N, C-alpha and C positions, 0 to 999 in steps of 0.2 A: 350271649351274643354268638351267632353262628360263626364258624371258622371261615376265613377268607380263602377262596380257591387259588390255584396256581395262576390261572388266566387273570383274575382280578389283581393279584400281586404284580403280575408282569405289566399290566396296563398302568398301574399306579407308579411302578418304578419308571416306566417310559415317560409319564406326565412330569415326575419330579425331575428327571434328567433333562427333559425339554425346557422346563421352566428354569432350571439352574443354568443350562446352556444360554438361554436367552438373556439372563441376568449378566452372565459373564460377557456376552457380546456387547451389551449396552455399556457396561461399566469399564471394560478393558479396551474397547475400540471406538471411542468417540470420534476419532479421526475418519472412521469409515463413513459415519453419518455426515459430517461436515463436507468431506470431499464428494460424496454422492449428491448432496444438496446443491453444491455449486455446479457440479457437472450437469445435473438436471436442469438448472437454470439456463446453462449455456445450450443445452439441447433444445429446450423450448424456445429460446431466442433465435437459435439457427432455424428452426422450422418457421417461425414467424417471419423472419427477414428473408427467407427463401420463397415466400408468397409473392405472387405477381403484384399484389396490392402494395407491397413495401417498397417497390422500386418505381421510379418515375419513368414514364414512357412504356414502351412495349418490352416484353420479356420479363425475366425474373433474374435474381442474383444467383450466382452459381453457388453450390454447396460450400466451397472453399471461402468464397467472399462472405457469405452469411455466417459461417462458423468463426472466421477471423473477427468479424465485427462483434459478434455476439461474446466471444471470449474477451475481446478487448473492453467491451462494455461492462460485463459482469465482474471482470478483474480490475475494473476502473483504471484501465491503462491509458487509452487514448490512441494507440496505434490504429492506422486506417490503411486500407489498400484501395479504396475508392473514395472520391470526393463526397463527403457527408451531405452537403446541401444540395449538390448537383444529381447525386445518384439516388439517394433514398427519398421517398415520398414523405408527406406529413405522418402517415401511418408508420413508416419505417423509422422516422425521427422519434416518434413517441414510444415505439418499441426500444429504441436505444435508450432513451431517457428512463424508461421503467427498468431496463437492465441495470443501468448505472445505479439507480436508487436502491435496487434490491441488492446489488453487489456491495455498495458502500455500507448500507445498513447491516447487511449480513457480516461483513468484515468486523465492524465495530462491535456487534453483538457476540460474535463467535469469539473474538479475542478476549472479551470481558468474561464471557462464560467459561472459557479455558482457564482463566485466572481463578474463578470460583471453584472449578472442578479441582485445580491443583491445590487450593487452600483446603477443600474438604478431604483431600487425602492426607493432609498433615494431621499431627496430634492437635489436641485442643489448645495447648500452650502456644504452639507454632501458629495455629490459626488465629489466636487473639493478637499475637505479635504482628502477624501480617496484616490483619485488619487495622490494627492501630497505626502501622507504618504507611499503608496505602491510603487510608482515610477515603476510600472510594466505594468499592462494592462490598468489602469485608465479608460478613456472614450472612448478607442479605440473600433474598431469593432470586431465582432467575427472572421472575416477572418484573421485579423492580429494575432489573438491568435492561430489559427490552424497553420498558416504558421510558426510562431515562434516556437511552440512546434515541429513541423516536422523538422525544421532546427536544433534545439537543440539535438534532438533524433539522427538524421542521423550523426551529427558531432561527438557526443561522441561514438556512436557505431562504426563509421568507424575508429577512431583512436584506440579504444580498439581492434577491429578485427585485424588491421594491427600488433599491438604489439603481440597479442596472435597467430596470424597465423605465424608470423616470428619465434616465439619461438618454436611453434610445429614442424615447418619445420627444423629449425637449431638444436634444442636441443633434438628432439625426432624422427628425421629421418622420419617424415611423408612427403608424397608427397605433391607437391604444391597445388593440388586440394583438397586433404583431410585436409591439414593444413588451407586452406582458409575457408573451410566448418566448421571445428571446431572453428576457430577464429570468424567467423560470428555468429554462433549459441550462443557461450558463451558470446560474446559481447552484442547481443540482450538480451539474458537471464540475464546478470548481470546488464545492465543499467536500464532494466525494473524490477529489484529486484525479478526475477521469481525463480531463484535457480534450474532450469533444467539443467542437465549436461548429456553429451554423453558418460559418463564413469559409469560402474556399481557401483563403490564405490564412485560416485560423484567426488570430487577433492582430495580424500585421497592420491592418488599417487603423488600429487604435493604439499604436506603439507610444504616442506622446499624449494620450488622453488619460489623465489621472482618474477621472470619474468612472472610467471602465476598468482600468488596470488595477487600482488599488482595492476597490471592493472585491474583485476576483482574487487578488493576492491574499487579502485578508481571510477570505473564505478558504482558500487553499491552506493557509498556515494553521487556522483554527481546526479544520478538519484533520490536518496532519498530526496535531498534538496528541490526539487520542482521548477517548471518553473519560478514563480515570483522571487525567489531568484536567479536563475542562470541568468535571464534577467537583474536583477538589478546589479549583480556583472559584467556582461559583459559591462554595461553602465558606472559604476563608481567604478571599483574595486580599484582604487587608493584613493578613499575618504571614508574611513570607517565611519568617522563622519557623513556623509550624508546619510548613509544607513537608510532604514526604520526601524521601531520597529520590523516588521515581520522578516526581514533579520537578524537583530541583535540577536533576540531570537533564530531563527532557527540555525544559525552558532555557537552561544555560547553554546546551549544546545547540538548540535552535537558533538562539540569538547569535551565537558565535559563527555557525555555519552560514547563516543568512548574511552576516557582516562581511565575512571573509569571501563568500561567493560574489557579493555585490562589488566589492573592490576588485576581485580577480577578473570577473567578466568585463566590468567597465574599463579597466586598464588594458586589457588584451584587445578589446574591440573598439577602443575609443576612436581610432582613425580609420577604421575599416569602412570604406564606402558602401559595401554590401550589407552592413549591419548598423552599428551605432553611428558611424560616421556620417550618415544622411540626416541625423537628428541634431537639434539644438542642445545646448548643454543640459538644461533641465530634462529634456526628452531622453538623452543619453543615460542620465543618472537613473531615471524611472525605468527604462529598458534594462539596465544592468541589474537593478534591484528585482524586477520582474522575473528575469531569467534565473536569478539566484533562487527565487521562490519556486519557479517552474521546475528547476531541475531536482527539487526535493519530491518528485513523483507527480507533479501537476499535469505536464504534458502541453500546456498552452505555450505559444510562442508569438512574440510581437516582432521579431526579426527573422530573417531567413537563416534557419540553422545551417543549411548547406553551405552558406557563404561564410560561416565562421572559420576562424583560424584553427588549424588541427590542435594547437596548444590549448585553445579553449575547450575543444571537444574532450581533450584528456582531463581537464579540470571538471568538466561536467560529468565525466565518467565517474570520478571519485564522488561527487555530490549525489549522483543518481544511485550509486551502490549503496551509500550510507542511508539515504532515505529519510523518513521522518519518525514520529513517535509510535510507540507500541499501542495496540488496541485502538488504532485510528484508520483513517482511510488511505494513509500513506504506504509506500512500499519499502523496498530496500531491506538491509539488515537491521535497521532502526538505530536511532542515535544513541540509545542507552547501550546497545551492544558495542558500538564503536567506542563510546566513552569508557566502558569497563575495560576494554582491551587497552586502551591508553593508560589508564591507572594501573593495570597489571604490569605493563611494560615500565611504568614510572616506578612502581614499588620494587621491581627487580632491579632496575638501574641503581636505585638508592640502597638496595640491600635490606629493604624492610621485610620482616618475616610474614606480615599480613598486608592485604590490600584494603586500604581505607579511602572511602569517599564521603566528603562532608560529614566527618566524624562518625561515619558508620563502617563497621567492619564488614566486608563482603565475603560471604560463605564461598570457600573453594568450588563447590558445585555450580554456583551461579557463574563464576567467570570461566569455568570450564564449558558451561553450556554456551556462553557467548563466544568463546574460541571454536567450538564445534560449529555453530551457526555460520560464523565468518568463513572458516575454511571449506565447509561444504558449499557455501554460496560461491566462493572463488573457483571451486572445482567445476560447478555447474556452468559458470560463465565461461571459463576457459575452454572446457569441452565443446560447448556450443559454438563458441568462436572459431575453434579449430575446424570443426565440421563445416561451417559456412565458408571460411576462407578456402579450404580445400575443394568444396564442391561448387563454388560460384566464382565469378569474375571480379568480385569487389575486394578492395584492399583491406589490410587489417584494421586501419584506424576507423573506417566507417563501419565495418563489421563489429568491432568491438563496441562501438557507440550504440549500434542497433541492439546488440545482444544485451548489454547492460541496461538500456532503456526498457526493453521488454522484461527482463527479470526483475528490475526495480519497479515495474508496473508504472513507468513514467509516461511514455507515449511520445517524447521528443524523437525526432527522426532526422537523419542526415540525407533523407531523400531517396533511400533505396528499398523501402518496404514493399512498394507496389511493384518493383522491378525484380524482386527475389523470385526464384523459381518456385513451384508449388512446395517442394520438400523444404525450401528455406522458410517459407511462410508457415509450414507445419512446425518447424522448429521454434519459430517466434510464439506460436499458439501454445505449445508445450511450456515455453519459458514463462510466458504471462501467467499460466495456470500454477506452476511450480513456484514462481516468484511471489504470487499472491497468498497461496495457502502453505507453501513449503516451510518457511521459517516459523509460522504459527505452530504447525503440526510437529515440526522437529523439537521446537522448545517444550510443548506439552508432553511429547513422548519422552524427552530426557528428564523432565521434572517429575513425571509420574513413574519413571522407571527407577526403582530403588532396590537394588540387590544387595542385602547385607552379606558379608562374607566372614566367615569364622576363622580365616587364616591369612596370613600375609606372606607373600613371596620375598626372597632375599633381595636386598636393595641392590641395584645396578647403576653405574654412572657412566654412560657412553660419552665420548668427547662431543661437545657442542662448538660449532663454529670452525 
């Protein structure tokens, strides 16, 4: 065999280095691919919505209007700066619908794939334990995750669309084509927790109609539970004792927050003539429940949010910040994060050496991740609120509501979104993007970052409190 020359060895080393670098980029920086994909979807949506054909009448949308709407749709938020049915043409509405579907499907898929990636970085024993505990994606391949998410999305959206379409046609004398269009649009928007509606007052005209409100609320709830929970419920819905810790936490916290939220909103707004006070008793209870659901990142409203009591805004702030389930279309810091923090505090108050939930010991790394996500989210919300309060004419209460709604990808508005200056709307765009992808990326980074240390520093005990 002839000897290899210096030039050939140099080329071979460059090729090996390039291949190794490419592998390192793929394995160590999955967040770059995810963030780039969502940013690309927003750019494409912005370009399409900026076309003259996307707007009704003459002219075209400004770049800021198009970018804000595209970001809100891809991040399944529901914040708007223009009247959706009056401003956008049918083409523009279809673009928004497509962006919502892409964004919601992408979030469920990405979050599930991140879980797979984390499990594959564990040892075999840890992976088997995780697979047995989650009973969802386990050691399966990515293809099964994508197909499973697609099936779940199509099934829930189809059922919701049929119910809504039938109601629009029978109860509101819409033509079959128009009823089907309204049904599909609002089904996709509700299951993906987007909050976009094809009515100028959102869903205020249907505040006391259970045939409209309840299917939308159900789609919002199921979409916000997350793919792992839905997958597990489908497999063993009759055996609650065999549910994983994640499913038990998600379902119990969802029921608790929906119940508390319904009572809170109904009690606070019961006699308010601008909100629930104009409805009869069944209508008030329905509206109170609906807004407890909507505050979990849906963004729909059946009463005027601007007319609500400031105390109700504060309660909605808390619900919007908590959000829904992991690996679903909901936003916020997630109910599991909030629940873990509660149990950490509970264990500390009782003096327990370990944090246990449903007879399961929680690894300290997990609740440290929950604490990190919560505190980083608080810092983002507070910083953004301070910027808007200092640079706009709006008060702290409405600004805080708007900021938390954007960060939690909720879409509920106190009525100031369209009146914010350009830099204020840019802050909300950034918040929607960070709120949609930030918690997922932060958790994956924390879970995949394991730095063993061969030494320990001396212990210190600073005074607390």
